[in-house]
BANULO-609589 format. One line per 4 residues: number of its first residue (from 0); for each residue x, y, z of N, C-alpha, C. Coordinates in pm, whole numbers. Layout:
residues N
NUM = X Y Z X Y Z X Y Z | ... $
This chain:
residues 77
0 = 73 -118 -31 -30 -13 -2 96 117 -3 | 48 198 -83 132 360 -108 51 450 12 | 158 593 -4 79 652 122 -92 713 86 | -85 733 -21 -224 813 -104 -310 682 -80 $
4 = -312 533 -95 -407 419 -105 -417 488 98 | -296 467 138 -350 453 346 -409 586 347 | -441 701 268 -513 806 362 -626 820 243 | -629 734 124 -818 694 105 -843 606 213 $
8 = -756 516 227 -852 385 371 -895 479 472 | -781 601 523 -835 683 627 -942 762 601 | -963 829 480 -1094 877 421 -1167 798 428 | -1208 673 430 -1294 546 403 -1351 554 576 $
12 = -1267 516 649 -1285 507 780 -1331 636 846 | -1302 752 784 -1393 880 863 -1523 924 780 | -1529 845 631 -1656 885 575 -1644 991 511 | -1487 1021 464 -1449 1147 378 -1451 1120 221 $
16 = -1449 1220 134 -1379 1182 18 -1305 1172 21 | -1258 1035 -97 -1133 1017 -109 -1024 1118 -158 | -925 1136 -94 -821 1237 -161 -845 1366 -42 | -950 1342 -12 -936 1469 91 -870 1511 149 $
20 = -777 1391 216 -690 1410 348 -545 1414 282 | -436 1500 316 -316 1540 301 -231 1468 385 | -251 1468 497 -184 1430 620 -125 1537 754 | -155 1608 704 -110 1745 812 -269 1788 861 $
24 = -363 1707 871 -469 1701 941 -473 1719 1085 | -494 1789 1157 -524 1742 1308 -655 1654 1369 | -626 1530 1397 -700 1461 1421 -884 1488 1522 | -828 1616 1614 -951 1639 1675 -977 1732 1590 $
28 = -996 1819 1486 -1038 1873 1356 -1119 1785 1269 | -1133 1659 1324 -1199 1567 1211 -1352 1553 1296 | -1465 1570 1220 -1563 1535 1287 -1567 1362 1302 | -1555 1286 1216 -1535 1140 1269 -1458 1074 1309 $
32 = -1340 1171 1379 -1267 1080 1435 -1325 1096 1600 | -1325 928 1632 -1411 959 1756 -1359 774 1801 | -1403 702 1888 -1395 550 1930 -1410 469 1842 | -1496 485 1754 -1550 405 1671 -1420 372 1542 $
36 = -1402 556 1495 -1261 527 1411 -1150 481 1436 | -1106 516 1567 -970 456 1647 -1010 301 1622 | -1142 247 1668 -1134 92 1672 -1130 33 1519 | -1189 111 1395 -1126 88 1247 -1003 103 1198 $
40 = -933 218 1256 -790 200 1229 -737 128 1251 | -741 55 1391 -661 -90 1427 -687 -174 1330 | -800 -188 1310 -852 -315 1247 -767 -317 1099 | -799 -193 1043 -741 -140 905 -585 -191 913 $
44 = -546 -124 1000 -371 -134 1061 -344 -318 993 | -405 -378 1153 -405 -490 1121 -415 -575 1022 | -558 -608 926 -612 -684 845 -532 -635 701 | -532 -492 692 -456 -444 531 -349 -457 533 $
48 = -223 -429 646 -71 -401 663 -8 -498 743 | -70 -579 851 -46 -661 948 47 -598 1045 | -46 -518 1077 58 -422 1185 -12 -399 1320 | 38 -437 1410 -54 -426 1575 14 -280 1623 $
52 = -105 -201 1657 -41 -44 1672 -59 -32 1781 | 24 18 1836 86 23 2026 -5 101 2063 | -106 113 2146 -226 172 2228 -183 286 2265 | -62 300 2336 -6 394 2404 13 528 2241 $
56 = 131 484 2166 116 548 2092 6 616 1988 | -85 527 1946 -205 583 1885 -263 656 1977 | -278 655 2121 -348 778 2187 -273 853 2199 | -136 913 2162 -55 1035 2174 -78 1081 2008 $
60 = -134 1009 1913 -131 1110 1800 -207 1200 1781 | -125 1311 1719 -194 1433 1726 -260 1493 1557 | -198 1370 1460 -239 1455 1323 -264 1294 1231 | -306 1300 1144 -323 1208 984 -173 1118 999 $
64 = -110 1239 981 75 1182 948 109 1066 1057 | 41 1113 1205 130 1032 1326 37 913 1274 | -61 904 1242 -144 787 1199 -12 689 1123 | 3 763 967 89 712 903 203 641 990 $
68 = 241 734 1052 404 714 1103 359 553 1215 | 277 540 1260 234 390 1343 281 321 1222 | 246 305 1112 220 142 1006 324 189 903 | 429 328 906 486 349 821 589 247 737 $
72 = 601 134 818 702 12 758 592 -41 659 | 505 -53 670 427 -124 571 360 -57 457 | 364 98 450 351 206 392 446 214 273 | 463 233 158 565 297 58 535 420 24 $
76 = 595 469 -9 633 619 -74 561 600 -175 $
């Protein structure tokens, strides 16, 4: 999966139009970033990328880019 595909998957999780995220968005500014979105992100990371997300690191994520950093070893440029 490349970065844009990852961002599009996050758009799906947040029910946003594909291509609308660039990475610098603050999570707390996204209306649909809630506990369900967090669970969906964890499932996405596990199922699509084979990454087990560290809960402590996820809880400190502030931006979409921070989410990408959590799975960066499985996302290509």
